[in-house]
C-alpha positions as CSV (number, residue, x, y, z in Angstrom):
1,M,302.1,111.2,29.0
2,N,304.0,108.2,28.3
3,E,305.6,108.8,24.5
4,P,303.6,105.9,22.9
5,F,306.0,106.0,19.7
6,H,308.8,108.1,18.7
7,K,309.8,110.0,16.2
8,T,313.2,109.0,14.1
9,T,314.7,109.8,10.6
10,F,317.0,107.5,8.3
11,H,319.3,109.0,6.2
12,Q,319.6,106.8,2.8
13,S,320.6,107.4,-1.1
14,H,318.9,105.7,-4.0
15,V,319.4,105.9,-7.3
16,G,321.2,109.2,-7.0
17,A,318.9,110.8,-5.1
18,D,319.4,111.6,-1.2
19,L,316.9,111.0,1.0
20,T,316.3,112.0,5.0
21,V,313.1,109.7,6.0
22,S,311.1,110.6,8.8
23,A,309.6,108.1,10.2
24,I,307.5,106.9,13.3
25,N,308.4,104.1,15.0
26,R,307.6,101.6,18.3
27,D,310.1,98.6,19.6
28,G,308.1,95.5,20.8
29,E,308.5,91.8,21.1
30,R,306.2,90.5,18.4
31,E,305.8,90.5,14.6
32,P,306.6,94.4,13.7
33,F,304.4,95.9,11.3
34,L,305.3,98.2,8.3
35,F,303.6,100.9,7.1
36,L,302.7,102.6,3.8
37,H,300.4,105.6,3.6
38,G,298.5,106.9,0.0
39,F,299.4,110.0,-2.0
40,G,299.2,113.3,-0.3
41,S,298.9,111.6,2.9
42,T,301.7,110.8,5.8
43,K,303.1,108.6,8.6
44,E,300.7,110.1,10.8
45,D,297.6,108.1,8.9
46,Y,298.7,104.9,11.1
47,A,299.9,106.7,13.9
48,D,296.4,105.2,16.0
49,F,298.2,102.1,15.6
50,V,299.5,102.4,19.3
51,R,296.0,103.0,20.6
52,Q,294.7,99.9,19.5
53,R,294.9,97.7,22.6
54,V,295.1,94.6,20.5
55,F,298.7,95.7,18.7
56,D,300.3,95.8,22.7
57,G,303.8,94.7,22.0
58,H,304.1,94.5,18.1
59,P,306.9,97.0,16.9
60,F,305.2,99.4,14.3
61,L,307.0,101.3,11.5
62,A,305.0,104.3,9.6
63,F,307.3,106.8,7.4
64,D,306.5,109.9,5.0
65,A,306.7,108.5,1.6
66,P,309.6,110.7,-0.4
67,G,307.8,113.5,-1.7
68,C,305.4,114.0,1.1
69,G,305.7,114.9,4.7
70,E,308.5,115.5,6.6
71,T,310.6,113.3,4.1
72,Y,313.6,115.1,2.5
73,C,314.6,113.9,-0.6
74,S,317.3,116.0,-2.8
75,D,315.8,115.1,-6.4
76,L,311.7,114.5,-6.8
77,S,312.0,113.6,-10.2
78,K,313.3,110.3,-9.4
79,I,310.1,108.9,-7.6
80,S,308.2,106.3,-8.6
81,V,306.5,103.4,-7.7
82,S,309.6,101.3,-7.5
83,F,312.1,104.2,-5.8
84,L,309.0,104.0,-2.9
85,A,309.1,100.2,-2.9
86,A,312.7,100.9,-2.4
87,T,312.5,103.0,0.3
88,A,310.5,100.9,2.0
89,L,312.6,98.2,2.3
90,R,315.7,100.0,3.2
91,V,313.9,101.4,6.1
92,A,312.5,97.8,7.3
93,D,316.1,96.9,7.0
94,A,317.1,100.3,8.6
95,A,314.7,98.9,11.9
96,G,316.1,95.5,11.6
97,F,312.7,94.2,10.6
98,D,313.1,91.2,9.1
99,R,309.6,89.6,8.9
100,F,306.7,91.8,9.0
101,H,302.8,92.9,8.6
102,L,302.4,94.8,5.6
103,V,300.1,97.4,5.2
104,G,300.2,99.9,2.2
105,H,297.0,102.5,1.4
106,S,296.3,103.7,-2.5
107,M,300.2,104.7,-3.6
108,G,301.3,102.7,-0.9
109,G,299.4,100.2,-1.2
110,L,301.0,99.7,-5.1
111,A,304.3,100.6,-3.8
112,A,303.6,97.6,-0.7
113,L,302.7,95.1,-3.2
114,M,305.9,95.7,-5.8
115,L,308.2,95.2,-2.5
116,A,306.1,92.1,-1.1
117,H,305.8,90.6,-5.0
118,Q,309.9,91.0,-5.0
119,N,310.2,89.6,-0.9
120,P,307.3,86.9,-0.7
121,D,310.0,85.8,2.2
122,R,310.0,89.1,4.2
123,V,306.1,89.5,4.7
124,V,304.0,87.6,7.0
125,S,300.4,89.0,5.6
126,F,299.3,91.9,3.7
127,V,296.7,94.4,4.1
128,N,296.0,96.1,1.0
129,I,294.3,99.2,1.1
130,K,292.2,100.3,-2.1
131,G,295.9,99.6,-3.4
132,N,296.1,100.5,-7.8
133,L,295.4,96.6,-8.6
134,A,293.8,97.7,-12.4
135,P,293.3,100.3,-14.3
136,E,290.4,101.7,-13.4
137,D,291.8,102.4,-9.6
138,C,293.7,105.5,-11.1
139,F,290.8,107.6,-10.4
140,L,293.6,110.4,-8.9
141,S,296.9,109.7,-10.7
142,R,295.5,109.4,-13.6
143,Q,294.5,113.4,-13.7
144,I,297.6,114.2,-14.5
145,L,296.8,113.0,-17.9
146,D,292.8,113.9,-18.1
147,Y,294.0,117.2,-17.1
148,P,297.1,117.7,-18.6
149,D,299.3,121.4,-17.4
150,A,302.6,121.7,-17.7
151,D,302.5,124.0,-14.5
152,D,302.8,121.9,-12.0
153,E,301.8,124.5,-9.3
154,R,298.3,125.3,-11.3
155,F,297.7,121.7,-11.4
156,L,297.9,120.8,-8.2
157,N,295.6,123.7,-7.3
158,D,293.3,122.1,-9.5
159,F,293.5,119.1,-8.2
160,V,292.8,120.4,-5.1
161,E,289.9,121.6,-5.8
162,R,288.4,118.8,-8.3
163,I,289.2,116.6,-4.9
164,H,287.6,119.0,-2.9
165,G,284.2,118.9,-4.6
166,S,284.2,114.8,-5.1
167,P,281.0,113.3,-3.8
168,T,283.2,110.7,-1.7
169,F,283.4,110.3,1.7
170,S,286.3,112.5,2.9
171,S,287.0,114.0,0.0
172,A,287.0,118.0,1.5
173,L,289.1,116.7,4.8
174,Y,291.8,114.8,2.5
175,A,292.1,118.1,-0.3
176,A,292.2,120.6,3.2
177,S,295.6,119.4,3.6
178,L,296.7,118.0,0.7
179,R,298.9,121.4,-0.6
180,S,300.8,121.2,3.4
181,K,301.7,117.5,2.8
182,V,302.8,117.2,-0.8
183,R,305.8,118.5,-2.8
184,V,304.1,120.1,-6.3
185,K,307.5,118.9,-8.0
186,A,306.5,115.3,-6.7
187,V,303.4,115.4,-8.0
188,R,303.6,114.5,-11.7
189,P,306.5,111.3,-10.8
190,I,304.4,110.0,-8.6
191,F,300.9,110.2,-10.5
192,E,302.9,109.1,-14.6
193,S,305.1,106.1,-12.5
194,M,301.3,105.1,-10.6
195,V,299.2,105.1,-13.7
196,D,302.2,103.5,-15.7
197,F,302.4,100.6,-13.0
198,S,298.4,100.1,-13.1
199,D,298.4,100.1,-16.7
200,N,301.2,98.0,-17.5
201,W,302.6,95.8,-14.7
202,D,299.9,93.3,-14.2
203,P,299.3,94.0,-10.4
204,L,295.8,91.8,-10.0
205,P,298.0,88.2,-10.7
206,K,301.1,89.8,-8.7
207,F,298.5,90.3,-5.9
208,L,297.1,87.1,-6.0
209,N,300.2,84.7,-6.5
210,L,301.5,86.1,-2.9
211,P,302.1,83.3,-0.7
212,S,301.1,85.3,2.5
213,P,297.3,85.9,4.2
214,K,296.0,89.0,1.9
215,M,293.2,90.9,2.7
216,F,291.6,94.2,0.7
217,M,289.8,96.7,2.0
218,F,287.7,99.0,0.7
219,G,285.1,101.2,1.2
220,E,281.1,100.6,0.9
221,Q,281.2,103.6,-2.5
222,Y,283.9,101.5,-4.0
223,A,282.0,98.3,-3.8
224,T,281.4,98.0,-7.4
225,L,285.2,97.2,-8.2
226,S,285.6,94.7,-11.1
227,Y,287.8,92.9,-10.0
228,L,286.0,92.0,-6.2
229,P,284.6,88.8,-7.5
230,A,288.3,87.8,-8.6
231,L,289.6,88.1,-5.2
232,R,286.7,86.2,-3.6
233,S,287.5,83.8,-5.7
234,N,291.4,83.4,-5.4
235,G,290.6,83.3,-1.3
236,V,291.7,87.1,-0.4
237,R,289.9,88.0,2.3
238,L,287.3,91.4,1.7
239,A,286.7,94.3,4.2
240,E,284.0,96.5,2.8
241,I,284.2,99.6,5.1
242,P,280.8,101.5,5.8
243,H,280.5,105.1,5.4
244,C,283.5,105.1,3.6
245,G,285.4,106.1,0.3
246,H,289.2,106.4,-0.2
247,F,290.2,107.3,3.1
248,P,289.3,104.6,6.0
249,M,291.6,105.9,8.2
250,Y,289.6,109.3,7.7
251,S,286.1,108.1,7.2
252,N,286.0,105.2,9.6
253,P,289.5,104.9,11.3
254,P,287.7,102.4,14.4
255,A,286.4,100.0,11.5
256,M,289.8,100.0,9.9
257,W,291.2,98.8,12.9
258,R,289.1,96.2,13.2
259,E,289.3,94.6,10.5
260,I,293.1,94.8,10.5
261,A,293.0,93.3,14.3
262,D,290.6,90.3,13.1
263,F,292.7,89.5,9.5
264,I,295.9,88.9,11.6
265,A,294.3,87.2,14.3
266,A,292.9,85.0,11.5
267,A,296.3,85.1,9.8
């Protein structure tokens, strides 16, 4: 089989932590795509980008966030939303991406929002897949406060069990591989930072004020989010994915890719 994408690594140093970032990428002549995955997921969430013929010719890059997948981080305590955003921008620079379509899910959506807010001229369009825009979005990360435990490994084990029994689409599938995809010592700093930024950084107006075309994607089980009317009234394209909760790339990937393709064509 022809290799549809390549695996590569990027070496970085940021705020005292050394990184070896594991990524997958493809070259091309059209506008590139940069993908940021969610907590406990990996770059492979987006590998099927190359299977979508509508994106032929578009370069892309997806990478494992520090604390997740195959990426090495020498000091997991340094990880935060701002750390993840800085990592993403450095990866984009290393790949030679001047301007790019930006796609981020959950934790990656929040980090992508920070990247776009700080570098609006770099972002051609922004697909926010259920990234945190308000305190109500911390249903995963706020468990670090709602179920406090000084033992990080025990917290993660209990977290996995709670998610495995969740009534939302694909939660058990997500939980089954979570232990192998995230470092135990990365969970607390990631969750604490996500809660802090969701509660205190005021992400919703920052998202609305971005100059690039924007789409917010969410599963049908989150159709009651309080801020959806504000997004709609401010010209944000909404994409409600059927048969889906928080994970469209697991529950309904054909619909996810179709919505992204339609949005890019319109944008």
